[in-house]
BALOBA-1460 file (C-alpha; in Angstrom, 3 decimals):
// residues 325
<rec num="1" residu="m" x="-0.851" y="-12.822" z="23.870"/>
<rec num="2" residu="k" x="-2.568" y="-9.779" z="21.985"/>
<rec num="3" residu="i" x="-6.037" y="-9.784" z="20.862"/>
<rec num="4" residu="g" x="-6.538" y="-7.306" z="18.158"/>
<rec num="5" residu="l" x="-9.736" y="-5.468" z="17.123"/>
<rec num="6" residu="r" x="-10.103" y="-7.531" z="14.119"/>
<rec num="7" residu="t" x="-10.152" y="-10.792" z="16.057"/>
<rec num="8" residu="v" x="-12.806" y="-9.274" z="18.501"/>
<rec num="9" residu="k" x="-14.979" y="-8.405" z="15.704"/>
<rec num="10" residu="t" x="-14.700" y="-11.815" z="13.910"/>
<rec num="11" residu="a" x="-15.725" y="-13.574" z="17.149"/>
<rec num="12" residu="v" x="-18.745" y="-11.284" z="17.976"/>
<rec num="13" residu="c" x="-19.929" y="-11.821" z="14.215"/>
<rec num="14" residu="a" x="-19.666" y="-15.420" z="14.123"/>
<rec num="15" residu="v" x="-21.513" y="-15.732" z="17.180"/>
<rec num="16" residu="v" x="-24.453" y="-13.261" z="16.343"/>
<rec num="17" residu="a" x="-24.451" y="-14.808" z="12.614"/>
<rec num="18" residu="m" x="-25.213" y="-18.400" z="14.191"/>
<rec num="19" residu="v" x="-27.784" y="-16.886" z="16.746"/>
<rec num="20" residu="l" x="-29.504" y="-15.025" z="14.145"/>
<rec num="21" residu="a" x="-29.610" y="-17.995" z="11.742"/>
<rec num="22" residu="q" x="-30.912" y="-20.219" z="14.309"/>
<rec num="23" residu="g" x="-33.348" y="-17.698" z="15.370"/>
<rec num="24" residu="l" x="-34.865" y="-17.702" z="11.760"/>
<rec num="25" residu="g" x="-35.002" y="-21.501" z="11.781"/>
<rec num="26" residu="l" x="-32.548" y="-21.890" z="9.034"/>
<rec num="27" residu="l" x="-30.933" y="-25.075" z="8.170"/>
<rec num="28" residu="y" x="-27.189" y="-25.336" z="8.946"/>
<rec num="29" residu="a" x="-27.043" y="-22.285" z="10.920"/>
<rec num="30" residu="p" x="-23.380" y="-22.497" z="11.957"/>
<rec num="31" residu="s" x="-22.431" y="-21.843" z="8.350"/>
<rec num="32" residu="a" x="-23.525" y="-18.318" z="8.645"/>
<rec num="33" residu="g" x="-21.031" y="-18.021" z="11.358"/>
<rec num="34" residu="i" x="-18.319" y="-19.630" z="9.215"/>
<rec num="35" residu="i" x="-19.064" y="-17.210" z="6.611"/>
<rec num="36" residu="a" x="-18.854" y="-14.367" z="8.960"/>
<rec num="37" residu="v" x="-15.349" y="-15.462" z="10.063"/>
<rec num="38" residu="l" x="-14.173" y="-15.626" z="6.370"/>
<rec num="39" residu="s" x="-15.723" y="-12.327" z="5.383"/>
<rec num="40" residu="v" x="-14.308" y="-9.946" z="8.077"/>
<rec num="41" residu="g" x="-11.511" y="-8.042" z="6.161"/>
<rec num="42" residu="n" x="-8.859" y="-5.855" z="7.186"/>
<rec num="43" residu="t" x="-10.546" y="-2.668" z="5.593"/>
<rec num="44" residu="k" x="-13.987" y="-1.458" z="4.712"/>
<rec num="45" residu="r" x="-13.048" y="-1.870" z="1.014"/>
<rec num="46" residu="s" x="-11.640" y="-5.329" z="1.188"/>
<rec num="47" residu="s" x="-14.837" y="-6.432" z="3.270"/>
<rec num="48" residu="f" x="-17.244" y="-4.935" z="0.686"/>
<rec num="49" residu="v" x="-15.423" y="-6.746" z="-2.273"/>
<rec num="50" residu="i" x="-15.380" y="-9.933" z="-0.544"/>
<rec num="51" residu="a" x="-19.180" y="-9.759" z="0.366"/>
<rec num="52" residu="r" x="-20.008" y="-8.496" z="-3.242"/>
<rec num="53" residu="n" x="-17.876" y="-11.423" z="-4.816"/>
<rec num="54" residu="r" x="-19.286" y="-14.246" z="-2.894"/>
<rec num="55" residu="v" x="-22.847" y="-13.260" z="-3.474"/>
<rec num="56" residu="v" x="-22.313" y="-13.092" z="-7.187"/>
<rec num="57" residu="s" x="-20.308" y="-16.384" z="-6.827"/>
<rec num="58" residu="l" x="-23.029" y="-18.136" z="-4.914"/>
<rec num="59" residu="v" x="-25.450" y="-17.185" z="-7.921"/>
<rec num="60" residu="l" x="-22.962" y="-18.882" z="-10.194"/>
<rec num="61" residu="a" x="-22.497" y="-21.981" z="-7.794"/>
<rec num="62" residu="m" x="-26.389" y="-22.173" z="-7.754"/>
<rec num="63" residu="g" x="-26.699" y="-22.474" z="-11.314"/>
<rec num="64" residu="i" x="-23.888" y="-25.043" z="-11.870"/>
<rec num="65" residu="a" x="-24.724" y="-27.025" z="-9.010"/>
<rec num="66" residu="g" x="-28.653" y="-27.236" z="-9.969"/>
<rec num="67" residu="l" x="-27.850" y="-28.147" z="-13.416"/>
<rec num="68" residu="c" x="-25.338" y="-30.920" z="-12.301"/>
<rec num="69" residu="f" x="-27.804" y="-32.220" z="-9.535"/>
<rec num="70" residu="f" x="-30.655" y="-32.315" z="-12.147"/>
<rec num="71" residu="v" x="-28.874" y="-34.195" z="-14.762"/>
<rec num="72" residu="l" x="-26.626" y="-36.646" z="-12.599"/>
<rec num="73" residu="g" x="-28.484" y="-36.739" z="-9.308"/>
<rec num="74" residu="y" x="-27.613" y="-35.870" z="-5.797"/>
<rec num="75" residu="g" x="-24.339" y="-37.965" z="-5.647"/>
<rec num="76" residu="p" x="-20.478" y="-37.519" z="-5.327"/>
<rec num="77" residu="v" x="-20.115" y="-37.551" z="-9.112"/>
<rec num="78" residu="a" x="-22.480" y="-34.747" z="-9.501"/>
<rec num="79" residu="f" x="-20.581" y="-32.774" z="-7.032"/>
<rec num="80" residu="g" x="-17.264" y="-33.531" z="-8.761"/>
<rec num="81" residu="i" x="-18.456" y="-32.403" z="-12.053"/>
<rec num="82" residu="y" x="-19.827" y="-29.191" z="-10.310"/>
<rec num="83" residu="l" x="-16.120" y="-28.461" z="-8.919"/>
<rec num="84" residu="l" x="-14.856" y="-29.051" z="-12.662"/>
<rec num="85" residu="l" x="-17.167" y="-26.417" z="-13.811"/>
<rec num="86" residu="f" x="-17.345" y="-23.878" z="-10.918"/>
<rec num="87" residu="i" x="-13.723" y="-23.649" z="-10.077"/>
<rec num="88" residu="p" x="-12.267" y="-22.548" z="-13.572"/>
<rec num="89" residu="v" x="-15.349" y="-20.209" z="-14.160"/>
<rec num="90" residu="s" x="-14.964" y="-18.441" z="-10.815"/>
<rec num="91" residu="a" x="-11.048" y="-18.068" z="-11.535"/>
<rec num="92" residu="r" x="-12.082" y="-16.915" z="-15.057"/>
<rec num="93" residu="f" x="-14.230" y="-14.000" z="-13.469"/>
<rec num="94" residu="q" x="-12.004" y="-13.287" z="-10.419"/>
<rec num="95" residu="l" x="-14.452" y="-14.884" z="-7.890"/>
<rec num="96" residu="d" x="-11.745" y="-17.042" z="-6.198"/>
<rec num="97" residu="d" x="-12.980" y="-15.944" z="-2.634"/>
<rec num="98" residu="g" x="-16.187" y="-17.660" z="-3.164"/>
<rec num="99" residu="i" x="-14.927" y="-21.043" z="-4.295"/>
<rec num="100" residu="v" x="-14.571" y="-22.669" z="-0.757"/>
<rec num="101" residu="v" x="-17.432" y="-21.048" z="0.924"/>
<rec num="102" residu="n" x="-19.877" y="-21.576" z="-1.568"/>
<rec num="103" residu="s" x="-19.052" y="-25.151" z="-2.410"/>
<rec num="104" residu="v" x="-19.555" y="-25.929" z="1.162"/>
<rec num="105" residu="l" x="-23.299" y="-24.410" z="0.761"/>
<rec num="106" residu="m" x="-23.847" y="-26.397" z="-2.276"/>
<rec num="107" residu="t" x="-23.149" y="-29.689" z="-0.145"/>
<rec num="108" residu="h" x="-26.229" y="-28.734" z="1.890"/>
<rec num="109" residu="f" x="-28.492" y="-29.457" z="-1.285"/>
<rec num="110" residu="l" x="-26.471" y="-32.650" z="-1.598"/>
<rec num="111" residu="v" x="-27.168" y="-33.658" z="1.848"/>
<rec num="112" residu="e" x="-30.770" y="-32.737" z="1.858"/>
<rec num="113" residu="q" x="-31.322" y="-34.242" z="-1.532"/>
<rec num="114" residu="n" x="-33.320" y="-31.380" z="-2.951"/>
<rec num="115" residu="f" x="-33.084" y="-27.994" z="-4.939"/>
<rec num="116" residu="s" x="-36.298" y="-26.460" z="-3.725"/>
<rec num="117" residu="l" x="-36.921" y="-22.612" z="-3.356"/>
<rec num="118" residu="a" x="-36.953" y="-23.048" z="0.170"/>
<rec num="119" residu="m" x="-33.392" y="-24.623" z="0.196"/>
<rec num="120" residu="i" x="-32.085" y="-21.790" z="-2.243"/>
<rec num="121" residu="t" x="-33.600" y="-19.172" z="0.096"/>
<rec num="122" residu="n" x="-31.930" y="-20.693" z="2.991"/>
<rec num="123" residu="e" x="-28.508" y="-20.766" z="1.538"/>
<rec num="124" residu="f" x="-28.807" y="-16.846" z="0.255"/>
<rec num="125" residu="l" x="-30.028" y="-16.214" z="3.859"/>
<rec num="126" residu="l" x="-26.968" y="-17.830" z="5.415"/>
<rec num="127" residu="m" x="-24.852" y="-15.931" z="3.103"/>
<rec num="128" residu="g" x="-26.474" y="-12.599" z="3.522"/>
<rec num="129" residu="i" x="-26.392" y="-12.958" z="7.402"/>
<rec num="130" residu="g" x="-22.595" y="-14.030" z="7.527"/>
<rec num="131" residu="a" x="-21.349" y="-11.308" z="4.760"/>
<rec num="132" residu="g" x="-23.783" y="-8.510" z="5.976"/>
<rec num="133" residu="l" x="-22.670" y="-8.698" z="9.621"/>
<rec num="134" residu="a" x="-18.988" y="-8.867" z="8.526"/>
<rec num="135" residu="l" x="-19.729" y="-5.426" z="6.490"/>
<rec num="136" residu="v" x="-21.415" y="-4.164" z="9.545"/>
<rec num="137" residu="a" x="-18.658" y="-4.769" z="11.852"/>
<rec num="138" residu="n" x="-16.200" y="-3.264" z="9.631"/>
<rec num="139" residu="l" x="-18.007" y="0.225" z="9.301"/>
<rec num="140" residu="y" x="-15.809" y="0.975" z="12.199"/>
<rec num="141" residu="m" x="-12.336" y="1.103" z="11.591"/>
<rec num="142" residu="p" x="-9.622" y="3.060" z="13.520"/>
<rec num="143" residu="d" x="-8.730" y="6.286" z="11.986"/>
<rec num="144" residu="l" x="-4.777" y="6.222" z="10.909"/>
<rec num="145" residu="e" x="-4.714" y="9.918" z="9.897"/>
<rec num="146" residu="k" x="-3.119" y="11.116" z="12.967"/>
<rec num="147" residu="t" x="-0.445" y="8.377" z="13.043"/>
<rec num="148" residu="l" x="0.451" y="8.813" z="9.284"/>
<rec num="149" residu="r" x="0.907" y="12.640" z="10.111"/>
<rec num="150" residu="e" x="3.299" y="11.494" z="12.837"/>
<rec num="151" residu="d" x="5.166" y="9.163" z="10.415"/>
<rec num="152" residu="q" x="5.406" y="11.986" z="7.892"/>
<rec num="153" residu="l" x="7.275" y="14.291" z="10.449"/>
<rec num="154" residu="v" x="9.564" y="11.232" z="11.236"/>
<rec num="155" residu="v" x="10.405" y="10.631" z="7.652"/>
<rec num="156" residu="e" x="11.172" y="14.395" z="7.082"/>
<rec num="157" residu="a" x="13.677" y="14.457" z="10.153"/>
<rec num="158" residu="m" x="15.225" y="11.133" z="9.037"/>
<rec num="159" residu="f" x="15.682" y="12.664" z="5.388"/>
<rec num="160" residu="a" x="16.899" y="15.978" z="6.718"/>
<rec num="161" residu="r" x="19.677" y="14.141" z="8.759"/>
<rec num="162" residu="l" x="20.726" y="12.129" z="5.792"/>
<rec num="163" residu="l" x="20.815" y="15.503" z="3.805"/>
<rec num="164" residu="e" x="23.261" y="16.897" z="6.589"/>
<rec num="165" residu="l" x="25.304" y="13.950" z="6.556"/>
<rec num="166" residu="l" x="25.596" y="13.962" z="2.818"/>
<rec num="167" residu="s" x="26.711" y="17.670" z="3.190"/>
<rec num="168" residu="t" x="29.456" y="17.037" z="5.509"/>
<rec num="169" residu="s" x="30.664" y="13.908" z="3.341"/>
<rec num="170" residu="l" x="31.494" y="15.805" z="0.144"/>
<rec num="171" residu="n" x="35.185" y="15.553" z="-0.078"/>
<rec num="172" residu="q" x="35.418" y="13.513" z="2.975"/>
<rec num="173" residu="p" x="35.091" y="9.739" z="1.792"/>
<rec num="174" residu="q" x="35.647" y="8.436" z="5.293"/>
<rec num="175" residu="e" x="32.409" y="10.066" z="6.485"/>
<rec num="176" residu="a" x="30.050" y="8.573" z="3.790"/>
<rec num="177" residu="a" x="29.779" y="5.017" z="5.363"/>
<rec num="178" residu="k" x="27.898" y="6.413" z="8.274"/>
<rec num="179" residu="i" x="24.963" y="7.160" z="5.959"/>
<rec num="180" residu="v" x="24.248" y="3.817" z="4.728"/>
<rec num="181" residu="e" x="22.844" y="2.496" z="7.954"/>
<rec num="182" residu="r" x="20.490" y="5.502" z="8.273"/>
<rec num="183" residu="c" x="19.644" y="5.068" z="4.664"/>
<rec num="184" residu="n" x="18.566" y="1.262" z="5.333"/>
<rec num="185" residu="s" x="16.361" y="2.445" z="8.608"/>
<rec num="186" residu="l" x="14.512" y="4.856" z="6.775"/>
<rec num="187" residu="q" x="13.810" y="2.414" z="3.877"/>
<rec num="188" residu="q" x="12.239" y="0.171" z="6.357"/>
<rec num="189" residu="f" x="10.127" y="3.010" z="8.138"/>
<rec num="190" residu="l" x="8.742" y="4.250" z="4.715"/>
<rec num="191" residu="r" x="7.935" y="0.632" z="3.671"/>
<rec num="192" residu="n" x="5.743" y="0.154" z="6.953"/>
<rec num="193" residu="a" x="4.488" y="3.928" z="6.727"/>
<rec num="194" residu="q" x="3.147" y="3.218" z="3.028"/>
<rec num="195" residu="e" x="1.379" y="-0.033" z="4.084"/>
<rec num="196" residu="k" x="-0.357" y="1.874" z="6.811"/>
<rec num="197" residu="a" x="-1.201" y="4.534" z="4.149"/>
<rec num="198" residu="h" x="-2.637" y="1.782" z="1.964"/>
<rec num="199" residu="q" x="-4.493" y="0.467" z="4.867"/>
<rec num="200" residu="h" x="-6.070" y="3.802" z="5.417"/>
<rec num="201" residu="q" x="-7.070" y="4.502" z="1.939"/>
<rec num="202" residu="e" x="-8.796" y="0.906" z="1.918"/>
<rec num="203" residu="n" x="-11.039" y="2.272" z="4.555"/>
<rec num="204" residu="y" x="-12.319" y="4.989" z="2.372"/>
<rec num="205" residu="f" x="-13.813" y="5.119" z="-1.165"/>
<rec num="206" residu="g" x="-12.689" y="8.823" z="-2.199"/>
<rec num="207" residu="k" x="-9.927" y="9.569" z="-4.343"/>
<rec num="208" residu="e" x="-8.480" y="12.251" z="-1.788"/>
<rec num="209" residu="e" x="-7.861" y="9.560" z="0.793"/>
<rec num="210" residu="s" x="-4.951" y="8.171" z="-1.548"/>
<rec num="211" residu="y" x="-2.802" y="11.177" z="-0.739"/>
<rec num="212" residu="f" x="-0.858" y="9.638" z="2.077"/>
<rec num="213" residu="e" x="0.129" y="6.457" z="0.107"/>
<rec num="214" residu="e" x="1.192" y="8.728" z="-2.710"/>
<rec num="215" residu="y" x="3.102" y="10.770" z="-0.335"/>
<rec num="216" residu="f" x="5.364" y="7.990" z="0.983"/>
<rec num="217" residu="a" x="5.720" y="6.285" z="-2.509"/>
<rec num="218" residu="m" x="6.909" y="9.651" z="-3.360"/>
<rec num="219" residu="r" x="9.527" y="9.648" z="-0.608"/>
<rec num="220" residu="r" x="10.456" y="6.083" z="-1.398"/>
<rec num="221" residu="s" x="11.339" y="7.280" z="-4.989"/>
<rec num="222" residu="q" x="13.321" y="9.970" z="-3.493"/>
<rec num="223" residu="l" x="15.170" y="7.419" z="-1.299"/>
<rec num="224" residu="r" x="16.079" y="5.468" z="-4.421"/>
<rec num="225" residu="i" x="17.844" y="8.554" z="-5.888"/>
<rec num="226" residu="m" x="19.401" y="9.441" z="-2.562"/>
<rec num="227" residu="k" x="20.924" y="5.987" z="-2.605"/>
<rec num="228" residu="d" x="22.533" y="6.969" z="-5.967"/>
<rec num="229" residu="m" x="23.853" y="10.141" z="-4.202"/>
<rec num="230" residu="i" x="25.266" y="7.955" z="-1.434"/>
<rec num="231" residu="a" x="26.946" y="5.403" z="-3.660"/>
<rec num="232" residu="v" x="28.675" y="8.532" z="-5.740"/>
<rec num="233" residu="c" x="29.780" y="10.484" z="-2.581"/>
<rec num="234" residu="p" x="32.722" y="8.702" z="-1.380"/>
<rec num="235" residu="q" x="34.418" y="8.892" z="-4.997"/>
<rec num="236" residu="i" x="34.179" y="12.588" z="-5.054"/>
<rec num="237" residu="t" x="37.619" y="14.261" z="-4.586"/>
<rec num="238" residu="v" x="37.735" y="18.033" z="-6.080"/>
<rec num="239" residu="e" x="38.690" y="21.395" z="-5.248"/>
<rec num="240" residu="e" x="36.891" y="22.470" z="-1.941"/>
<rec num="241" residu="d" x="35.542" y="25.625" z="-3.679"/>
<rec num="242" residu="m" x="33.758" y="23.373" z="-6.165"/>
<rec num="243" residu="v" x="31.546" y="21.767" z="-3.409"/>
<rec num="244" residu="a" x="31.160" y="24.612" z="-1.055"/>
<rec num="245" residu="h" x="27.898" y="25.915" z="-2.657"/>
<rec num="246" residu="l" x="26.658" y="22.427" z="-3.087"/>
<rec num="247" residu="r" x="27.274" y="21.590" z="0.778"/>
<rec num="248" residu="g" x="25.490" y="24.913" z="1.665"/>
<rec num="249" residu="l" x="22.499" y="23.808" z="-0.572"/>
<rec num="250" residu="l" x="22.460" y="20.217" z="0.981"/>
<rec num="251" residu="q" x="22.228" y="21.999" z="4.399"/>
<rec num="252" residu="y" x="19.635" y="24.395" z="3.348"/>
<rec num="253" residu="t" x="17.479" y="21.729" z="1.939"/>
<rec num="254" residu="a" x="17.785" y="19.772" z="5.192"/>
<rec num="255" residu="t" x="16.655" y="22.785" z="7.252"/>
<rec num="256" residu="t" x="13.610" y="23.262" z="4.982"/>
<rec num="257" residu="f" x="12.789" y="19.678" z="4.047"/>
<rec num="258" residu="a" x="8.898" y="19.478" z="4.649"/>
<rec num="259" residu="e" x="5.863" y="18.260" z="3.155"/>
<rec num="260" residu="d" x="4.743" y="21.558" z="2.019"/>
<rec num="261" residu="n" x="7.904" y="22.860" z="0.351"/>
<rec num="262" residu="d" x="7.483" y="22.925" z="-3.507"/>
<rec num="263" residu="g" x="11.404" y="22.680" z="-4.144"/>
<rec num="264" residu="q" x="11.418" y="25.441" z="-6.769"/>
<rec num="265" residu="k" x="13.766" y="27.661" z="-4.723"/>
<rec num="266" residu="i" x="16.185" y="24.848" z="-4.568"/>
<rec num="267" residu="l" x="15.798" y="23.731" z="-8.368"/>
<rec num="268" residu="d" x="16.768" y="27.532" z="-9.093"/>
<rec num="269" residu="q" x="19.741" y="27.112" z="-6.960"/>
<rec num="270" residu="i" x="20.949" y="23.994" z="-8.699"/>
<rec num="271" residu="l" x="20.673" y="25.665" z="-11.985"/>
<rec num="272" residu="e" x="23.035" y="28.258" z="-10.534"/>
<rec num="273" residu="i" x="25.584" y="25.874" z="-9.202"/>
<rec num="274" residu="y" x="25.417" y="24.189" z="-12.751"/>
<rec num="275" residu="e" x="26.373" y="27.593" z="-14.403"/>
<rec num="276" residu="g" x="29.036" y="28.081" z="-11.952"/>
<rec num="277" residu="y" x="30.538" y="24.673" z="-12.850"/>
<rec num="278" residu="r" x="30.337" y="25.506" z="-16.497"/>
<rec num="279" residu="k" x="32.417" y="28.818" z="-16.388"/>
<rec num="280" residu="r" x="35.181" y="27.061" z="-14.532"/>
<rec num="281" residu="k" x="38.367" y="26.231" z="-16.209"/>
<rec num="282" residu="l" x="38.364" y="23.026" z="-18.105"/>
<rec num="283" residu="p" x="39.972" y="19.883" z="-16.251"/>
<rec num="284" residu="q" x="43.728" y="19.294" z="-16.852"/>
<rec num="285" residu="s" x="44.212" y="15.707" z="-16.445"/>
<rec num="286" residu="r" x="41.981" y="12.534" z="-16.968"/>
<rec num="287" residu="e" x="41.578" y="12.147" z="-12.945"/>
<rec num="288" residu="e" x="40.408" y="15.634" z="-12.535"/>
<rec num="289" residu="f" x="37.906" y="15.077" z="-15.423"/>
<rec num="290" residu="e" x="36.475" y="12.028" z="-13.926"/>
<rec num="291" residu="n" x="36.160" y="13.571" z="-10.443"/>
<rec num="292" residu="r" x="34.152" y="16.453" z="-12.021"/>
<rec num="293" residu="a" x="32.116" y="13.961" z="-13.886"/>
<rec num="294" residu="l" x="31.235" y="12.266" z="-10.413"/>
<rec num="295" residu="l" x="30.337" y="15.577" z="-9.013"/>
<rec num="296" residu="f" x="28.204" y="16.399" z="-11.909"/>
<rec num="297" residu="q" x="26.505" y="12.799" z="-11.562"/>
<rec num="298" residu="f" x="25.797" y="13.684" z="-7.830"/>
<rec num="299" residu="l" x="24.352" y="17.134" z="-8.862"/>
<rec num="300" residu="q" x="22.263" y="15.722" z="-11.261"/>
<rec num="301" residu="s" x="20.847" y="12.950" z="-9.013"/>
<rec num="302" residu="f" x="20.150" y="15.763" z="-6.315"/>
<rec num="303" residu="s" x="18.228" y="17.622" z="-9.077"/>
<rec num="304" residu="s" x="16.142" y="14.327" z="-9.905"/>
<rec num="305" residu="f" x="15.457" y="14.106" z="-5.998"/>
<rec num="306" residu="i" x="14.126" y="17.599" z="-5.656"/>
<rec num="307" residu="e" x="12.205" y="17.248" z="-9.061"/>
<rec num="308" residu="i" x="10.308" y="14.210" z="-7.696"/>
<rec num="309" residu="k" x="8.952" y="16.399" z="-4.840"/>
<rec num="310" residu="a" x="8.260" y="19.256" z="-7.258"/>
<rec num="311" residu="e" x="6.176" y="17.032" z="-9.362"/>
<rec num="312" residu="f" x="4.286" y="15.799" z="-6.233"/>
<rec num="313" residu="f" x="3.416" y="19.239" z="-5.158"/>
<rec num="314" residu="d" x="2.342" y="20.238" z="-8.464"/>
<rec num="315" residu="e" x="-0.087" y="17.449" z="-8.614"/>
<rec num="316" residu="n" x="-1.487" y="17.793" z="-5.037"/>
<rec num="317" residu="k" x="-1.929" y="21.716" z="-4.959"/>
<rec num="318" residu="t" x="-5.308" y="21.335" z="-3.522"/>
<rec num="319" residu="t" x="-4.034" y="19.515" z="-0.384"/>
<rec num="320" residu="l" x="-0.688" y="21.536" z="0.161"/>
<rec num="321" residu="a" x="0.317" y="24.914" z="-0.097"/>
<rec num="322" residu="p" x="3.934" y="26.225" z="-0.073"/>
<rec num="323" residu="k" x="4.639" y="27.699" z="3.480"/>
<rec num="324" residu="k" x="8.454" y="27.474" z="3.095"/>
<rec num="325" residu="a" x="10.898" y="28.676" z="0.503"/>
């Protein structure tokens, strides 16, 4: 059994919230602990949003419940009418997180049979203690930057290996099947890495912290293009001299595949290969024409693959600098 950091923080917050509420002499002190349990989020940002929404929701709940209890008295019917009004209004203003916890707080008025200033203050203090302690607890979050940097290196190594396999698979249909499994492994790794990057971003409030999530999203876009290349590769059967330069370019890309590669030199070489193809003698048969069309399709996909990285590099010049050609 593994006890994670969030579990520890939740337990500590609940205990401290109840002790503090009891020490202040608040009614229904255990409610502060429950609010703390429900308010400890996975990230700093989520905890802040939850706390903010629940306080706003509490104000809304107070207004609706006070009106219902004043008009209909402190009974089940009044509470039912309160729910009929409070739930849709909360949903309308995206305050769903506060529906359950604040409805529980409203039952305190029902039990006490009064809506005095002292009771209102009691409920706000319960909310403030529970949500406030959750916010304090989440001021500390493990820094994922080192892990994300390591994930970047793994992703780049996996991409480089796929590019090497693609280069050897050109004109070799039997070799292409080996790539699919590696491609699927990379897809799963990227999905997990992007989830960690999103969590990292949610622990900060600055735009610069979105870089890692954007990076892994970019690599996922590249992988989608690579899947198209892998699908076409087994169908390509042309003269060996037509794929020699492309094979060399794939190998070059594999050896220079890195976070700080702007891709411009590779795009220039792709244009040179295009020009070389245009100067060749036209195909003499339908089969030859179709094979060349597949080769052009592969090259076009490869060009899109590099353009995605070049665009990403251009948008993040302040973060990256081209160290490799």
